[in-house]
N, C-alpha and C positions, 0 to 999 in steps of 0.2 A: 217532468211529470205534466206540466202545462203544455208543453210541445207535444207529447204523446197523446194528450187528450184532444189537442186541436187536430192532430193528423187523423185520429179516430172519427171526429166529428165531420171532417171533410172527406172521409173515404167513401167509396162506392157502397151503397145500401146492400147490394147483393154480396159484396164482399163481407161487410159486417154481420149479415144473417149467417153466411157461411161459417166465418170464424165462430161465432156464438154458438152455432150447432155443433161445430167441431168440439168446442170446450165442453158442452154438456155430454155428447157422446164420449168424450175423453174420460169424464168422471166414471162413466159406465165400465170403460176399459180399465181404468185404475183400480175399481173395486174388485173386478174379476181377476187381474193379474196378482193383486194381493192376496186374494182369499181362496182362489180356486183350488190350489194344491192342498192346503189345510182342510177345505171343505171335503175334498175326496178322502183324505186319510181319516178325518174325524168322523164322517157320515158312513163311509163304506167300508174302511179298513182294509183296502185293497193291497195287493203286494206290488212289488217293483216292476215284475213282468207284466202284470195286468195293467198296471199304470202305463207302461209303454204301449201295450196294444190298444189302450183307450184312445191313444192319440190319432189312431187310424180314423175312426169316426169323427173325431174333432177337427181333423184337417182335410177330411173328404170334401166339405163345401169349398175349401180353397182350390182342390183339384178340379172340381166342376165349375169354377167361377167362368171359365171361358163360354160355357153353355148358358150360364145365368145371364151373363152379359150380352151373349147373343141374343137371347130372347128379349132383352131390355134394349136392344140396340136402336130401337126406333124412338125411344124416350130420351128426353133431355135428363142431365146429370141431376137436376133438381129433384126429379122424381126417384132417380136411384138412391139419392141421399135419404129421401122420405122412407123408401122401403127399407133401406138399411136400419134406420133407427127403430121402425116398428118391429122388424123380425128380432132386433136385439132386445127390445122391450119385453116382447112376448116370451122369447126364450130364457132370458135371466129371471123372469117371474116364475116360469116353470120350474127352473132349478131350485129356487127358494122354497116353493109351496106345493109342488105336484111331483116330487121325486122321490117316492118311497123306496124304490129299487134302482140298481144300477141301469137296468133297461129303460126305465121310465126317465131317468136323469140324461141317458144318452140322446132320447129323442128331443128334449128341450135344448141340450147342448148343440145339437145339429142346427137348430133355428138360431141360436145365439151365435154360432159359428159362421152361419151364412151371412148374417148381417155384418160381422166383423170383417169378413174377407171380401165382401162386396165393397166396403168402405175404402179398403185399400186402393182400388182402382178409382173411386171417387175423389179421394183426398189427392192423389197424385195428378189426375188430369186437371181437376178444378184448380189446383195450386199453380200449375203451369199457365193456364189461361189467365189467372189474376196476376201474372208476374209481367214486369217489363222486361224487354229484351237485354240480355246480358246479366239479368239479375234473378234467373230462374232458381238457382240454388239458395239465394237469399229468401225468396218468397217460400220455397218449400221449407226452409229452416224455420220460417216464422209460424207456418202451419203446425209443423212438427213440434215446435216449442210451445204452441197452444195446447197440443195434445198433452205434452208433459206437465204443463201447468194445471191442466184439468186432472191428471193422473195424481198430482199432489192432494187434490181435494178428495179424490176417490180412495187413496190410500189412507188419508186422515179420517175418512168416514169408517173404514175397516178398524183403524186403530182405536178410535172412539167406541164403536160398538163392541170391540173385544173386551173393553173395560167396564161397559155398563149393560150389555145386553146378555151376557153369560151364554147359557146354552142356545139362546136365540140369535146368536151373532149373525148366522148365515140368512136367515129369514129377513132379518132387519136391513142387512147389508145389500141382499139381492133386490129387496123392495125399493130401496133408494136407487140402485142402478136401473131398474125398471122405469121409475119415475123420471130420472133425468134423460133417458133414452127417449121417452115420449116427448118431453120438452124439446129435444133436439129435432124430432120429427116436425113439430110445429114451426120451429125456426127455419128448417130447411124449406118447408113449403112456401114461405114467404120470400125466398130468393126469386126475384124476377129479372127481366131483361138482361143484364150482363151474364147472369147464369145460365140463360137459355142458349147462349152461343157456345157453351161448353158441351153441347150435346157431341156425342162420339162420331157423328156423321153417318150412322146407319150401317157401318161395316161390322160384321158379325165374327170376322175370323181373319187374321193376318199371320202369316208365317213366311219370313224372307230370310234368305242366306245372309244378306247384309247385316242382320241383326243377331248374328250367331253368338257373339260375345255378350249381348245382353242376355240372352237366354241362358248361356252357361253361368254367367254370374248369379242369375236367379237360382238355378239348380244347385250351385254350391252354397248359396246363402240359405236355401231351404234345408239342406243338410246340417250346416252350422247352427242355424237359428233352432231347429227342433232339438238338436242334442242338448242346447243350453235352456230351452224353455221347459223342456221335460225333465231333464236329469240334474241340472244344477240347483234349482230349487228342491228337487226331491232329495238330494244328497243333504242339503241343509236342514230339511224337515225331518228325514227319518234316520240319517246317520249322526247328525250334530244336535238333533232335537230342538231346532229353531221354532218358536211358537208363532201363532198368528200374528201377535203384535210384533215380533222381530221381523217377520216377512213384510208386514206392513211398513215398518220402519225403513227397511231396505228398499222397498218400492218407492217410498216417499222420497227417500234421499236420491235415488235415481231419477226420479221424476223432476225433484227440485234442480238438481245439476243439468238435467237434460233441457230445461227452459233455456238455459244460456248456451249449453254445448251445442245443441242442435241448430240454433240460429247461427252461431260461430262457424259450425261444420259447413252450413250451407254457403256462407260467405266465402270461406276458405276453398271450397269447391269451384265457385265462380273464378277465384283468383289463381289457383294452382292447377286445376283441371282434375278430372275424375281418376286418371291413371294412378297418380301418387296417392290418392286417398284410398284407392282399392289395395295398393301395395301395403300401405300403413296398417290398414284393417287386418290383412293376412298376418303380418308381423305381430300384432297386438294378440290376435287370436291364439297363435302359437304360445305366447306367453301366459294366457290365461289357461290354457290346457296344462301347460307345465305345473302352474300353481296348483290346480285341482288334483294333480297326480302326486306332487312331491311335498305338499304342505298339508298339515292338519291344524294349524293355527287359525282359529275361527276369524279374527278380524281381517287376516289376509284374504280368506275364502269370501267374506262378506265383501270386501273391496273389489275382488275379482268379479263377483256376481254383479256389482254395480257398473263396473267398467264394461262388461259384455253388454249390459243393457244399454248403455250409451252408445256403444258401436253399432247398434242397429240402425244408427243414423245413416249408414252407407246406403240405405234405400234411397236417400236424396241424390246421391251421387249417380245410383243406376238410373234414376229417372231423368237427371238432367243429361246423362249420356246418351239415353234414348232420344231426348229431345234433340240432341246435337246431330245424330246420325239419321234420323228418320227422313223418309222420302216424301211423305206427306203427312200434314198434321192430323189428318183423319186416321192415320195408322196408330196414333198413340194410345188411345183407349183400348183398342182390341190387342195391341201389342203388349201393353202393361197387363191386361188380363191373361194373355197367353204365358207371359213371364210368371204370373201368380200361379197359373195352373201347373207349369214346369216346376216351380218351387215346391208345390204341395205334392206333386207326384213323387218326390223324393222324401219329403218331410212326413208323409204318411207312413212310409216304410222304416224310416231311420229309428223311431222310437222303440218298434218292435224288435228290431235287430240290437238296439242299445239295451233293451230290457233282458234279452237273451244273453248278451255279452255280460251284463251285470250279474245275472244269476249264475253264470258259469264261471267268471273270472274276478268278480268284484267290481265295484263302481269305477275304479281307476282306469280299467280297460276301455270304458266308454270314452274317456277323455284322451287316452292314447290314441284311439281310432279317429277322434275328432282332430287331433293335431295334423293328421294327413290332409284334412281339408284346407288348412292354412297353407300347406305347401302347394296343393292345387290352385288355390285362390291367388297365391303370388304369382305363379307363371301365367295364369289367365290375365291378371292386371298387366303384365308385361307386353301382352299382345294387344291391348286396348290402345287404340288411336283416338285421343281426345283433342287433336287440333281442330281449330275452327273450320267449318265447312268452307 
C-alpha cells in the first residue's frame, strides 16, 4: 500500500486528474448499468420488443460518434472529456426528474448516451498516450480497472437506495449519477500539459484497408455486446424476476472482479498478443450462449452474466492491436471513432431484430443467433497478425 501511495504521489498530475475523472464518471456508469433496465420496467412497463427497439435511439449516438469527434477534432481530448461529463450529467438528471413519458425519457437518454459513447474514444486514446512503450495493454487495463472500481461504488449506491429510498429509488440514484458526472468534469478541466499532447491531431475521418480487421472486430463486438447488454439482463429481470437489488449485486460483483481481471487482461495482452485473446473471447462467448439456451438454473445464469461483463475487456486488445498496426499516431483517435461508429451501426439494429426473434420464438432464439457471432469472431481472430511492426 505504501508503495502504491508513493507511485501515486510521483505520478504525472495530468494522469492523476484523468484517473480521478475516470473514477467519478465510472460511478455514473455503474449506477446506470445497475438500474437502467429495472428503471424502464418499473417506470414504463414496456414489452420485450419495445425494449429492443428502444436500443436504436440509445445506440444512435455511438453510430454518429465519427461525426461528433469530427466536429471536436481541433480540440484537445481534455475538452472532449469535459464535454463528455457534462452531457452525462444533464442526461441522467433528465432521466431521473424530467421523464414523465417514454418520449421525454428518450430525449434525455440520447444526451446521456452521447456522453457515454464519446468517452469510449477519450478513454482509449488518452490511455495509450499515458502508456510506456510495450506496456499499452497494462495502462489500458489500469484505466479499465479504475472504471470497474468506480462501478462498484455506483452499484453500491443503487443497492443502498433500493433498500432505503423505496419508490424514489431512481430519482435518488440518478441524482447521485449527475453529481459525480459534474465532479468528473471539474477534474478533467484540470488536466494540463501532458493531456494537451493527447489531441487527436485534427484529423476528422480515417478509413484505411490496412485497418480492416480492426473494423470487423468492432462490428462483431457491436453485435455481441448489444445482444447481451439488452437481452441478458432483460431475461434475468422479466423471465427470472431479478429485482433491482439482485441486478445491482450482479453489477457489483462484475465490477469488483473486473478491477483485477481487466488489469490482468491488459498484462496478458502485452505478453501473449491480441490474436490469442480474440480467439479465447470467441470460445467463451459460445459457452455463454450455450448456458443461456440450455440451463434455467439461476446461479449459473448469474455467473454467465458476470463472465460476459468481464469479457468486454477485449476492447483493450482491440485498442492495442490498432496501436500496433497504425500508420500514423494521428490516425488513432479518428480510427477508434470509426470503429465505434461501425460497432453501433450494427448494435442499433441487433436489439430490434432480437426483440422480434424473442416475440416469435422465445428468448432462447436470441442466444442461438448470438452463438453464430462467436464462430465469426473466431475465424476473424485467426486472420489477425499481432506480430511486432
